[in-house]
C-alpha positions in Angstrom: 26.2 6.5 -54.4 29.4 6.9 -56.3 31.1 10.5 -54.5 32.5 13.0 -57.2 35.2 14.8 -55.1 36.1 18.0 -55.7 39.6 19.3 -53.8 40.7 15.2 -53.1 43.0 13.6 -56.3 41.0 10.6 -56.5 39.5 8.1 -54.7 42.5 6.5 -53.5 43.5 9.8 -51.3 39.7 9.5 -50.2 40.0 6.0 -49.1 43.7 6.4 -47.6 41.7 8.9 -44.5 39.1 6.5 -44.4 41.3 4.0 -44.0 42.8 6.1 -41.1 39.8 7.3 -39.4 38.3 3.8 -39.2 38.6 2.6 -36.2 38.0 6.4 -34.4 34.8 6.8 -33.3 32.8 9.6 -34.0 32.7 11.3 -30.1 36.3 10.5 -30.5 36.7 12.2 -33.9 35.1 15.0 -31.7 36.9 15.2 -28.8 39.9 16.8 -30.8 39.6 20.6 -30.7 41.1 20.5 -34.1 38.4 18.8 -36.1 35.7 21.0 -33.5 37.5 23.9 -35.2 37.8 22.9 -38.8 34.2 21.4 -39.1 33.4 24.8 -37.7 36.0 27.1 -40.1 37.6 29.1 -37.2 41.9 27.3 -37.7 44.2 29.1 -37.5 45.3 30.1 -40.5 49.0 27.8 -39.7 46.8 25.2 -40.4 44.6 26.4 -43.1 46.5 24.6 -45.5 44.5 21.3 -46.6 41.3 22.7 -45.2 39.6 22.2 -48.2 40.6 18.2 -48.5 40.3 18.0 -45.2 36.9 18.9 -45.0 35.6 16.8 -48.0 36.8 14.1 -46.7 35.6 14.3 -42.9 32.5 15.4 -45.3 32.9 12.2 -47.2 33.1 10.7 -43.9 30.5 11.6 -41.5 28.1 10.9 -45.2 29.7 7.3 -44.4 29.3 7.3 -41.2 25.3 8.7 -41.8 26.6 11.4 -38.6 24.7 13.6 -41.4 24.2 16.8 -38.7 27.1 17.3 -39.1 27.4 16.8 -43.0 25.2 19.5 -42.5 27.6 21.6 -40.1 30.7 21.5 -42.8 28.5 22.0 -45.3 27.5 24.7 -43.3 30.9 26.3 -43.1 32.4 24.9 -46.1 29.7 25.7 -49.3 32.2 25.3 -51.8 32.1 21.6 -51.6 29.3 21.3 -52.8 29.1 20.8 -56.5 26.5 22.8 -58.6 24.2 21.0 -59.0 23.4 20.1 -55.5 23.5 23.9 -54.7 19.7 24.0 -54.8 19.3 20.8 -53.4 20.9 22.4 -50.0 17.5 24.4 -49.1 15.1 21.5 -49.2 18.4 19.7 -46.9 17.1 22.8 -44.7 13.4 22.4 -44.4 13.5 19.0 -44.7 15.6 18.6 -41.1 14.8 22.2 -39.3 17.3 22.7 -36.1 20.0 21.5 -37.7 22.0 25.2 -38.3 25.6 25.5 -36.9 24.0 27.4 -33.7 22.4 24.2 -33.1 25.1 21.7 -34.2 27.7 24.7 -32.2 25.6 23.1 -28.7 25.0 19.6 -30.0 28.4 18.9 -30.7 28.9 20.3 -27.5 27.3 17.5 -25.3 27.3 15.1 -27.2 
């Protein structure tokens, strides 16, 4: 599937990000408190610059890794990442995958 970036400048910016994270496992990513705060959109003010670019990068990273529960967590906290045509698909996703609310994801991240 072709990626359509909303906040990243281009594919090369995402590829640079992807190369930086290619050898880092999902459990190791989730062990980083700042990244989990990014996913939950609870970052401190001084860390917030570039938040949408980082969230979009992690969304595509987890999509590539087929970590769809993490994708749902990111989308739940950053609905602006959705392209207009995908907004109606959000309700369909929620109906197909019950148990993927942000509260459910908080429990799963803590117990990953």
